[in-house]
mmJSON file of the N, C-alpha and C atoms, coordinates in Angstrom:
{"data_MODEL":{"atom_site":{
"group_PDB":["ATOM","ATOM","ATOM","ATOM","ATOM","ATOM","ATOM","ATOM","ATOM","ATOM","ATOM","ATOM","ATOM","ATOM","ATOM","ATOM","ATOM","ATOM","ATOM","ATOM","ATOM","ATOM","ATOM","ATOM","ATOM","ATOM","ATOM","ATOM","ATOM","ATOM","ATOM","ATOM","ATOM","ATOM","ATOM","ATOM","ATOM","ATOM","ATOM","ATOM","ATOM","ATOM","ATOM","ATOM","ATOM","ATOM","ATOM","ATOM","ATOM","ATOM","ATOM","ATOM","ATOM","ATOM","ATOM","ATOM","ATOM","ATOM","ATOM","ATOM","ATOM","ATOM","ATOM","ATOM","ATOM","ATOM","ATOM","ATOM","ATOM","ATOM","ATOM","ATOM","ATOM","ATOM","ATOM","ATOM","ATOM","ATOM","ATOM","ATOM","ATOM","ATOM","ATOM","ATOM","ATOM","ATOM","ATOM","ATOM","ATOM","ATOM","ATOM","ATOM","ATOM","ATOM","ATOM","ATOM","ATOM","ATOM","ATOM","ATOM","ATOM","ATOM","ATOM","ATOM","ATOM","ATOM","ATOM","ATOM","ATOM","ATOM","ATOM","ATOM","ATOM","ATOM","ATOM","ATOM","ATOM","ATOM","ATOM","ATOM","ATOM","ATOM","ATOM","ATOM","ATOM","ATOM","ATOM","ATOM","ATOM","ATOM","ATOM","ATOM","ATOM","ATOM","ATOM","ATOM","ATOM","ATOM","ATOM","ATOM","ATOM","ATOM","ATOM","ATOM","ATOM","ATOM","ATOM","ATOM","ATOM","ATOM","ATOM","ATOM","ATOM","ATOM","ATOM","ATOM","ATOM","ATOM","ATOM","ATOM","ATOM","ATOM","ATOM","ATOM","ATOM","ATOM","ATOM","ATOM","ATOM","ATOM","ATOM","ATOM","ATOM","ATOM","ATOM","ATOM","ATOM","ATOM","ATOM","ATOM","ATOM","ATOM","ATOM","ATOM","ATOM","ATOM","ATOM","ATOM","ATOM","ATOM","ATOM","ATOM"],
"id":[1,2,3,4,5,6,7,8,9,10,11,12,13,14,15,16,17,18,19,20,21,22,23,24,25,26,27,28,29,30,31,32,33,34,35,36,37,38,39,40,41,42,43,44,45,46,47,48,49,50,51,52,53,54,55,56,57,58,59,60,61,62,63,64,65,66,67,68,69,70,71,72,73,74,75,76,77,78,79,80,81,82,83,84,85,86,87,88,89,90,91,92,93,94,95,96,97,98,99,100,101,102,103,104,105,106,107,108,109,110,111,112,113,114,115,116,117,118,119,120,121,122,123,124,125,126,127,128,129,130,131,132,133,134,135,136,137,138,139,140,141,142,143,144,145,146,147,148,149,150,151,152,153,154,155,156,157,158,159,160,161,162,163,164,165,166,167,168,169,170,171,172,173,174,175,176,177,178,179,180,181,182,183,184,185,186,187,188,189,190,191,192],
"type_symbol":["N","C","C","N","C","C","N","C","C","N","C","C","N","C","C","N","C","C","N","C","C","N","C","C","N","C","C","N","C","C","N","C","C","N","C","C","N","C","C","N","C","C","N","C","C","N","C","C","N","C","C","N","C","C","N","C","C","N","C","C","N","C","C","N","C","C","N","C","C","N","C","C","N","C","C","N","C","C","N","C","C","N","C","C","N","C","C","N","C","C","N","C","C","N","C","C","N","C","C","N","C","C","N","C","C","N","C","C","N","C","C","N","C","C","N","C","C","N","C","C","N","C","C","N","C","C","N","C","C","N","C","C","N","C","C","N","C","C","N","C","C","N","C","C","N","C","C","N","C","C","N","C","C","N","C","C","N","C","C","N","C","C","N","C","C","N","C","C","N","C","C","N","C","C","N","C","C","N","C","C","N","C","C","N","C","C","N","C","C","N","C","C"],
"label_atom_id":["N","CA","C","N","CA","C","N","CA","C","N","CA","C","N","CA","C","N","CA","C","N","CA","C","N","CA","C","N","CA","C","N","CA","C","N","CA","C","N","CA","C","N","CA","C","N","CA","C","N","CA","C","N","CA","C","N","CA","C","N","CA","C","N","CA","C","N","CA","C","N","CA","C","N","CA","C","N","CA","C","N","CA","C","N","CA","C","N","CA","C","N","CA","C","N","CA","C","N","CA","C","N","CA","C","N","CA","C","N","CA","C","N","CA","C","N","CA","C","N","CA","C","N","CA","C","N","CA","C","N","CA","C","N","CA","C","N","CA","C","N","CA","C","N","CA","C","N","CA","C","N","CA","C","N","CA","C","N","CA","C","N","CA","C","N","CA","C","N","CA","C","N","CA","C","N","CA","C","N","CA","C","N","CA","C","N","CA","C","N","CA","C","N","CA","C","N","CA","C","N","CA","C","N","CA","C","N","CA","C","N","CA","C","N","CA","C","N","CA","C","N","CA","C"],
"label_alt_id":[null,null,null,null,null,null,null,null,null,null,null,null,null,null,null,null,null,null,null,null,null,null,null,null,null,null,null,null,null,null,null,null,null,null,null,null,null,null,null,null,null,null,null,null,null,null,null,null,null,null,null,null,null,null,null,null,null,null,null,null,null,null,null,null,null,null,null,null,null,null,null,null,null,null,null,null,null,null,null,null,null,null,null,null,null,null,null,null,null,null,null,null,null,null,null,null,null,null,null,null,null,null,null,null,null,null,null,null,null,null,null,null,null,null,null,null,null,null,null,null,null,null,null,null,null,null,null,null,null,null,null,null,null,null,null,null,null,null,null,null,null,null,null,null,null,null,null,null,null,null,null,null,null,null,null,null,null,null,null,null,null,null,null,null,null,null,null,null,null,null,null,null,null,null,null,null,null,null,null,null,null,null,null,null,null,null,null,null,null,null,null,null],
"label_comp_id":["UNK","UNK","UNK","UNK","UNK","UNK","UNK","UNK","UNK","UNK","UNK","UNK","UNK","UNK","UNK","UNK","UNK","UNK","UNK","UNK","UNK","UNK","UNK","UNK","UNK","UNK","UNK","UNK","UNK","UNK","UNK","UNK","UNK","UNK","UNK","UNK","UNK","UNK","UNK","UNK","UNK","UNK","UNK","UNK","UNK","UNK","UNK","UNK","UNK","UNK","UNK","UNK","UNK","UNK","UNK","UNK","UNK","UNK","UNK","UNK","UNK","UNK","UNK","UNK","UNK","UNK","UNK","UNK","UNK","UNK","UNK","UNK","UNK","UNK","UNK","UNK","UNK","UNK","UNK","UNK","UNK","UNK","UNK","UNK","UNK","UNK","UNK","UNK","UNK","UNK","UNK","UNK","UNK","UNK","UNK","UNK","UNK","UNK","UNK","UNK","UNK","UNK","UNK","UNK","UNK","UNK","UNK","UNK","UNK","UNK","UNK","UNK","UNK","UNK","UNK","UNK","UNK","UNK","UNK","UNK","UNK","UNK","UNK","UNK","UNK","UNK","UNK","UNK","UNK","UNK","UNK","UNK","UNK","UNK","UNK","UNK","UNK","UNK","UNK","UNK","UNK","UNK","UNK","UNK","UNK","UNK","UNK","UNK","UNK","UNK","UNK","UNK","UNK","UNK","UNK","UNK","UNK","UNK","UNK","UNK","UNK","UNK","UNK","UNK","UNK","UNK","UNK","UNK","UNK","UNK","UNK","UNK","UNK","UNK","UNK","UNK","UNK","UNK","UNK","UNK","UNK","UNK","UNK","UNK","UNK","UNK","UNK","UNK","UNK","UNK","UNK","UNK"],
"label_asym_id":["A","A","A","A","A","A","A","A","A","A","A","A","A","A","A","A","A","A","A","A","A","A","A","A","A","A","A","A","A","A","A","A","A","A","A","A","A","A","A","A","A","A","A","A","A","A","A","A","A","A","A","A","A","A","A","A","A","A","A","A","A","A","A","A","A","A","A","A","A","A","A","A","A","A","A","A","A","A","A","A","A","A","A","A","A","A","A","A","A","A","A","A","A","A","A","A","A","A","A","A","A","A","A","A","A","A","A","A","A","A","A","A","A","A","A","A","A","A","A","A","A","A","A","A","A","A","A","A","A","A","A","A","A","A","A","A","A","A","A","A","A","A","A","A","A","A","A","A","A","A","A","A","A","A","A","A","A","A","A","A","A","A","A","A","A","A","A","A","A","A","A","A","A","A","A","A","A","A","A","A","A","A","A","A","A","A","A","A","A","A","A","A"],
"label_entity_id":["1","1","1","1","1","1","1","1","1","1","1","1","1","1","1","1","1","1","1","1","1","1","1","1","1","1","1","1","1","1","1","1","1","1","1","1","1","1","1","1","1","1","1","1","1","1","1","1","1","1","1","1","1","1","1","1","1","1","1","1","1","1","1","1","1","1","1","1","1","1","1","1","1","1","1","1","1","1","1","1","1","1","1","1","1","1","1","1","1","1","1","1","1","1","1","1","1","1","1","1","1","1","1","1","1","1","1","1","1","1","1","1","1","1","1","1","1","1","1","1","1","1","1","1","1","1","1","1","1","1","1","1","1","1","1","1","1","1","1","1","1","1","1","1","1","1","1","1","1","1","1","1","1","1","1","1","1","1","1","1","1","1","1","1","1","1","1","1","1","1","1","1","1","1","1","1","1","1","1","1","1","1","1","1","1","1","1","1","1","1","1","1"],
"label_seq_id":[1,1,1,2,2,2,3,3,3,4,4,4,5,5,5,6,6,6,7,7,7,8,8,8,9,9,9,10,10,10,11,11,11,12,12,12,13,13,13,14,14,14,15,15,15,16,16,16,17,17,17,18,18,18,19,19,19,20,20,20,21,21,21,22,22,22,23,23,23,24,24,24,25,25,25,26,26,26,27,27,27,28,28,28,29,29,29,30,30,30,31,31,31,32,32,32,33,33,33,34,34,34,35,35,35,36,36,36,37,37,37,38,38,38,39,39,39,40,40,40,41,41,41,42,42,42,43,43,43,44,44,44,45,45,45,46,46,46,47,47,47,48,48,48,49,49,49,50,50,50,51,51,51,52,52,52,53,53,53,54,54,54,55,55,55,56,56,56,57,57,57,58,58,58,59,59,59,60,60,60,61,61,61,62,62,62,63,63,63,64,64,64],
"pdbx_PDB_ins_code":[null,null,null,null,null,null,null,null,null,null,null,null,null,null,null,null,null,null,null,null,null,null,null,null,null,null,null,null,null,null,null,null,null,null,null,null,null,null,null,null,null,null,null,null,null,null,null,null,null,null,null,null,null,null,null,null,null,null,null,null,null,null,null,null,null,null,null,null,null,null,null,null,null,null,null,null,null,null,null,null,null,null,null,null,null,null,null,null,null,null,null,null,null,null,null,null,null,null,null,null,null,null,null,null,null,null,null,null,null,null,null,null,null,null,null,null,null,null,null,null,null,null,null,null,null,null,null,null,null,null,null,null,null,null,null,null,null,null,null,null,null,null,null,null,null,null,null,null,null,null,null,null,null,null,null,null,null,null,null,null,null,null,null,null,null,null,null,null,null,null,null,null,null,null,null,null,null,null,null,null,null,null,null,null,null,null,null,null,null,null,null,null],
"Cartn_x":[0.916,0.001,0.853,2.201,3.124,2.594,2.542,2.088,0.608,-0.041,-1.442,-1.731,-2.663,-3.12,-3.914,-3.912,-4.648,-6.27,-6.779,-8.124,-8.442,-7.528,-7.752,-7.688,-6.708,-6.439,-7.819,-8.189,-9.358,-10.783,-10.855,-11.9,-11.763,-10.582,-10.345,-10.554,-10.12,-10.375,-11.92,-12.587,-14.023,-14.62,-14.229,-14.84,-14.671,-13.454,-13.128,-13.816,-14.042,-14.88,-16.274,-16.766,-18.197,-18.321,-17.307,-17.41,-17.27,-16.677,-16.661,-17.976,-18.737,-20.021,-21.103,-20.807,-21.771,-21.296,-20.246,-19.773,-20.773,-20.995,-21.659,-20.92,-19.608,-18.721,-17.184,-16.406,-14.851,-14.35,-13.654,-13.125,-11.943,-11.854,-10.741,-10.82,-12.024,-12.017,-12.285,-11.387,-11.418,-10.001,-9.934,-8.659,-7.751,-8.114,-7.42,-6.648,-7.579,-6.954,-6.282,-6.621,-6.121,-6.171,-5.148,-4.959,-5.763,-5.967,-6.636,-8.092,-8.698,-9.88,-11.102,-11.016,-11.91,-12.014,-10.896,-10.872,-11.447,-11.808,-12.388,-13.783,-14.042,-15.465,-15.842,-16.753,-17.292,-18.067,-18.745,-19.507,-18.627,-17.418,-16.5,-15.807,-15.476,-14.886,-15.775,-17.055,-18.148,-18.221,-18.204,-18.444,-17.223,-15.959,-14.667,-14.795,-15.125,-15.079,-16.301,-17.38,-18.419,-17.894,-17.187,-16.606,-15.58,-14.938,-13.997,-14.747,-15.762,-16.7,-17.468,-17.742,-18.441,-17.366,-16.318,-15.232,-14.397,-15.154,-14.466,-13.977,-14.766,-14.414,-13.048,-12.759,-11.382,-10.164,-10.408,-9.327,-8.283,-8.398,-7.355,-6.418,-6.984,-5.991,-4.852,-5.284,-4.286,-3.471,-3.889,-3.188,-2.453,-2.362,-1.562,-0.413],
"Cartn_y":[-1.129,0.06,1.187,1.111,2.271,3.215,4.458,5.313,5.656,4.94,5.155,6.181,7.148,8.237,7.622,8.241,7.818,7.607,8.562,8.667,7.416,7.18,5.958,4.646,4.603,3.443,3.117,4.169,3.935,3.649,4.153,3.66,2.19,1.982,0.459,-0.456,0.026,-0.843,-1.086,0.099,0.066,-0.847,-0.8,-1.707,-3.177,-3.507,-4.736,-5.235,-4.487,-4.888,-5.004,-4.298,-4.398,-5.75,-6.15,-7.434,-8.534,-8.376,-9.512,-9.539,-8.436,-8.475,-9.023,-9.05,-9.677,-11.145,-11.546,-12.996,-14.048,-15.096,-16.185,-17.357,-17.44,-18.361,-17.821,-18.519,-18.099,-19.034,-18.348,-19.173,-20.128,-21.281,-22.257,-22.645,-22.489,-22.917,-24.469,-25.176,-26.598,-27.267,-28.507,-29.1,-29.269,-29.393,-29.625,-28.152,-27.186,-25.838,-25.222,-25.361,-24.738,-25.667,-26.005,-26.798,-26.33,-25.075,-24.533,-24.001,-24.614,-24.285,-24.494,-25.358,-25.583,-24.514,-23.702,-22.604,-21.19,-21.255,-20.053,-19.762,-18.506,-18.125,-17.053,-17.215,-16.061,-15.016,-15.498,-14.653,-13.934,-14.483,-13.743,-12.667,-13.015,-12.161,-10.845,-11.349,-10.16,-9.269,-9.836,-8.876,-8.06,-8.637,-7.794,-6.631,-6.916,-5.904,-4.96,-5.263,-4.317,-3.383,-3.851,-3.085,-1.977,-2.472,-1.573,-0.528,-0.845,0.08,1.056,0.632,1.474,2.554,2.417,3.355,4.186,3.984,4.658,6.009,6.805,8.219,8.377,7.254,7.351,6.741,6.375,5.662,6.719,7.984,9.067,8.915,8.421,8.512,7.321,6.312,5.264,5.539,6.286,6.351,7.59,8.313,9.64,9.559],
"Cartn_z":[0.026,0.091,0.012,-0.201,-0.234,-1.459,-1.186,-2.196,-2.266,-1.532,-1.383,-0.423,-0.742,0.152,1.252,2.39,3.71,3.257,2.573,2.181,1.199,0.235,-0.573,0.099,0.93,1.811,2.677,3.232,4.205,3.241,2.07,1.338,0.764,0.476,0.083,1.331,2.427,3.739,3.974,3.853,4.118,3.1,1.848,0.711,1.036,1.608,1.763,2.992,4.059,5.102,4.805,3.857,3.379,2.718,1.928,1.274,2.254,3.284,4.493,4.953,5.307,5.839,4.818,3.592,2.609,2.441,2.963,2.654,3.119,2.408,2.969,3.353,3.189,3.686,3.632,4.335,4.395,3.256,2.364,1.196,1.862,1.235,1.641,3.013,3.718,5.174,5.2,4.979,4.833,5.194,5.51,5.851,4.698,3.504,2.321,1.885,1.889,1.402,2.613,3.841,5.046,6.224,6.744,7.923,9.006,9.129,10.215,9.953,8.867,8.317,9.26,10.162,11.241,12.118,12.293,13.317,12.619,11.457,10.852,11.325,11.58,11.966,11.354,10.325,9.666,10.481,11.358,12.426,13.278,13.784,14.38,13.58,12.398,11.404,11.118,10.811,10.692,11.755,13.013,14.33,14.523,14.164,14.279,13.237,12.001,10.94,11.207,11.778,12.048,13.155,14.161,15.152,14.575,13.536,12.872,12.1,11.465,10.722,11.602,12.775,13.463,14.207,14.094,14.687,13.46,12.232,11.006,11.242,11.975,12.277,12.929,13.784,14.487,13.762,12.386,11.695,11.652,11.44,11.319,12.39,13.545,14.73,14.499,13.92,13.521,12.389,11.385,10.063,10.012,10.999,10.81,11.799],
"occupancy":[1.0,1.0,1.0,1.0,1.0,1.0,1.0,1.0,1.0,1.0,1.0,1.0,1.0,1.0,1.0,1.0,1.0,1.0,1.0,1.0,1.0,1.0,1.0,1.0,1.0,1.0,1.0,1.0,1.0,1.0,1.0,1.0,1.0,1.0,1.0,1.0,1.0,1.0,1.0,1.0,1.0,1.0,1.0,1.0,1.0,1.0,1.0,1.0,1.0,1.0,1.0,1.0,1.0,1.0,1.0,1.0,1.0,1.0,1.0,1.0,1.0,1.0,1.0,1.0,1.0,1.0,1.0,1.0,1.0,1.0,1.0,1.0,1.0,1.0,1.0,1.0,1.0,1.0,1.0,1.0,1.0,1.0,1.0,1.0,1.0,1.0,1.0,1.0,1.0,1.0,1.0,1.0,1.0,1.0,1.0,1.0,1.0,1.0,1.0,1.0,1.0,1.0,1.0,1.0,1.0,1.0,1.0,1.0,1.0,1.0,1.0,1.0,1.0,1.0,1.0,1.0,1.0,1.0,1.0,1.0,1.0,1.0,1.0,1.0,1.0,1.0,1.0,1.0,1.0,1.0,1.0,1.0,1.0,1.0,1.0,1.0,1.0,1.0,1.0,1.0,1.0,1.0,1.0,1.0,1.0,1.0,1.0,1.0,1.0,1.0,1.0,1.0,1.0,1.0,1.0,1.0,1.0,1.0,1.0,1.0,1.0,1.0,1.0,1.0,1.0,1.0,1.0,1.0,1.0,1.0,1.0,1.0,1.0,1.0,1.0,1.0,1.0,1.0,1.0,1.0,1.0,1.0,1.0,1.0,1.0,1.0,1.0,1.0,1.0,1.0,1.0,1.0],
"B_iso_or_equiv":[0.0,0.0,0.0,0.0,0.0,0.0,0.0,0.0,0.0,0.0,0.0,0.0,0.0,0.0,0.0,0.0,0.0,0.0,0.0,0.0,0.0,0.0,0.0,0.0,0.0,0.0,0.0,0.0,0.0,0.0,0.0,0.0,0.0,0.0,0.0,0.0,0.0,0.0,0.0,0.0,0.0,0.0,0.0,0.0,0.0,0.0,0.0,0.0,0.0,0.0,0.0,0.0,0.0,0.0,0.0,0.0,0.0,0.0,0.0,0.0,0.0,0.0,0.0,0.0,0.0,0.0,0.0,0.0,0.0,0.0,0.0,0.0,0.0,0.0,0.0,0.0,0.0,0.0,0.0,0.0,0.0,0.0,0.0,0.0,0.0,0.0,0.0,0.0,0.0,0.0,0.0,0.0,0.0,0.0,0.0,0.0,0.0,0.0,0.0,0.0,0.0,0.0,0.0,0.0,0.0,0.0,0.0,0.0,0.0,0.0,0.0,0.0,0.0,0.0,0.0,0.0,0.0,0.0,0.0,0.0,0.0,0.0,0.0,0.0,0.0,0.0,0.0,0.0,0.0,0.0,0.0,0.0,0.0,0.0,0.0,0.0,0.0,0.0,0.0,0.0,0.0,0.0,0.0,0.0,0.0,0.0,0.0,0.0,0.0,0.0,0.0,0.0,0.0,0.0,0.0,0.0,0.0,0.0,0.0,0.0,0.0,0.0,0.0,0.0,0.0,0.0,0.0,0.0,0.0,0.0,0.0,0.0,0.0,0.0,0.0,0.0,0.0,0.0,0.0,0.0,0.0,0.0,0.0,0.0,0.0,0.0,0.0,0.0,0.0,0.0,0.0,0.0],
"pdbx_formal_charge":[null,null,null,null,null,null,null,null,null,null,null,null,null,null,null,null,null,null,null,null,null,null,null,null,null,null,null,null,null,null,null,null,null,null,null,null,null,null,null,null,null,null,null,null,null,null,null,null,null,null,null,null,null,null,null,null,null,null,null,null,null,null,null,null,null,null,null,null,null,null,null,null,null,null,null,null,null,null,null,null,null,null,null,null,null,null,null,null,null,null,null,null,null,null,null,null,null,null,null,null,null,null,null,null,null,null,null,null,null,null,null,null,null,null,null,null,null,null,null,null,null,null,null,null,null,null,null,null,null,null,null,null,null,null,null,null,null,null,null,null,null,null,null,null,null,null,null,null,null,null,null,null,null,null,null,null,null,null,null,null,null,null,null,null,null,null,null,null,null,null,null,null,null,null,null,null,null,null,null,null,null,null,null,null,null,null,null,null,null,null,null,null],
"auth_seq_id":[1,1,1,2,2,2,3,3,3,4,4,4,5,5,5,6,6,6,7,7,7,8,8,8,9,9,9,10,10,10,11,11,11,12,12,12,13,13,13,14,14,14,15,15,15,16,16,16,17,17,17,18,18,18,19,19,19,20,20,20,21,21,21,22,22,22,23,23,23,24,24,24,25,25,25,26,26,26,27,27,27,28,28,28,29,29,29,30,30,30,31,31,31,32,32,32,33,33,33,34,34,34,35,35,35,36,36,36,37,37,37,38,38,38,39,39,39,40,40,40,41,41,41,42,42,42,43,43,43,44,44,44,45,45,45,46,46,46,47,47,47,48,48,48,49,49,49,50,50,50,51,51,51,52,52,52,53,53,53,54,54,54,55,55,55,56,56,56,57,57,57,58,58,58,59,59,59,60,60,60,61,61,61,62,62,62,63,63,63,64,64,64],
"auth_comp_id":["UNK","UNK","UNK","UNK","UNK","UNK","UNK","UNK","UNK","UNK","UNK","UNK","UNK","UNK","UNK","UNK","UNK","UNK","UNK","UNK","UNK","UNK","UNK","UNK","UNK","UNK","UNK","UNK","UNK","UNK","UNK","UNK","UNK","UNK","UNK","UNK","UNK","UNK","UNK","UNK","UNK","UNK","UNK","UNK","UNK","UNK","UNK","UNK","UNK","UNK","UNK","UNK","UNK","UNK","UNK","UNK","UNK","UNK","UNK","UNK","UNK","UNK","UNK","UNK","UNK","UNK","UNK","UNK","UNK","UNK","UNK","UNK","UNK","UNK","UNK","UNK","UNK","UNK","UNK","UNK","UNK","UNK","UNK","UNK","UNK","UNK","UNK","UNK","UNK","UNK","UNK","UNK","UNK","UNK","UNK","UNK","UNK","UNK","UNK","UNK","UNK","UNK","UNK","UNK","UNK","UNK","UNK","UNK","UNK","UNK","UNK","UNK","UNK","UNK","UNK","UNK","UNK","UNK","UNK","UNK","UNK","UNK","UNK","UNK","UNK","UNK","UNK","UNK","UNK","UNK","UNK","UNK","UNK","UNK","UNK","UNK","UNK","UNK","UNK","UNK","UNK","UNK","UNK","UNK","UNK","UNK","UNK","UNK","UNK","UNK","UNK","UNK","UNK","UNK","UNK","UNK","UNK","UNK","UNK","UNK","UNK","UNK","UNK","UNK","UNK","UNK","UNK","UNK","UNK","UNK","UNK","UNK","UNK","UNK","UNK","UNK","UNK","UNK","UNK","UNK","UNK","UNK","UNK","UNK","UNK","UNK","UNK","UNK","UNK","UNK","UNK","UNK"],
"auth_asym_id":["A","A","A","A","A","A","A","A","A","A","A","A","A","A","A","A","A","A","A","A","A","A","A","A","A","A","A","A","A","A","A","A","A","A","A","A","A","A","A","A","A","A","A","A","A","A","A","A","A","A","A","A","A","A","A","A","A","A","A","A","A","A","A","A","A","A","A","A","A","A","A","A","A","A","A","A","A","A","A","A","A","A","A","A","A","A","A","A","A","A","A","A","A","A","A","A","A","A","A","A","A","A","A","A","A","A","A","A","A","A","A","A","A","A","A","A","A","A","A","A","A","A","A","A","A","A","A","A","A","A","A","A","A","A","A","A","A","A","A","A","A","A","A","A","A","A","A","A","A","A","A","A","A","A","A","A","A","A","A","A","A","A","A","A","A","A","A","A","A","A","A","A","A","A","A","A","A","A","A","A","A","A","A","A","A","A","A","A","A","A","A","A"],
"auth_atom_id":["N","CA","C","N","CA","C","N","CA","C","N","CA","C","N","CA","C","N","CA","C","N","CA","C","N","CA","C","N","CA","C","N","CA","C","N","CA","C","N","CA","C","N","CA","C","N","CA","C","N","CA","C","N","CA","C","N","CA","C","N","CA","C","N","CA","C","N","CA","C","N","CA","C","N","CA","C","N","CA","C","N","CA","C","N","CA","C","N","CA","C","N","CA","C","N","CA","C","N","CA","C","N","CA","C","N","CA","C","N","CA","C","N","CA","C","N","CA","C","N","CA","C","N","CA","C","N","CA","C","N","CA","C","N","CA","C","N","CA","C","N","CA","C","N","CA","C","N","CA","C","N","CA","C","N","CA","C","N","CA","C","N","CA","C","N","CA","C","N","CA","C","N","CA","C","N","CA","C","N","CA","C","N","CA","C","N","CA","C","N","CA","C","N","CA","C","N","CA","C","N","CA","C","N","CA","C","N","CA","C","N","CA","C","N","CA","C","N","CA","C","N","CA","C"],
"pdbx_PDB_model_num":[1,1,1,1,1,1,1,1,1,1,1,1,1,1,1,1,1,1,1,1,1,1,1,1,1,1,1,1,1,1,1,1,1,1,1,1,1,1,1,1,1,1,1,1,1,1,1,1,1,1,1,1,1,1,1,1,1,1,1,1,1,1,1,1,1,1,1,1,1,1,1,1,1,1,1,1,1,1,1,1,1,1,1,1,1,1,1,1,1,1,1,1,1,1,1,1,1,1,1,1,1,1,1,1,1,1,1,1,1,1,1,1,1,1,1,1,1,1,1,1,1,1,1,1,1,1,1,1,1,1,1,1,1,1,1,1,1,1,1,1,1,1,1,1,1,1,1,1,1,1,1,1,1,1,1,1,1,1,1,1,1,1,1,1,1,1,1,1,1,1,1,1,1,1,1,1,1,1,1,1,1,1,1,1,1,1,1,1,1,1,1,1]
}}}
C-alpha cells in the first residue's frame, strides 16, 4: 500500500470490510486448503469488521 493516500486506503479498507460483511462463507475454510480451516469463524470475522466500521471516524488516529 506504499504510495496510497490515507483517504484512498481508508476507502479500500471500508470496501473490503463491506465485502466481508456480505460474505456467505470463508474461502478455503477446509482441511485440504487450510489446515486451520476448522478454526475459521465467519460470524467472528463479521463481528470484528463491524466493530472496525463502527469506529471509522477514528481511523485517522491510527493512520496519521
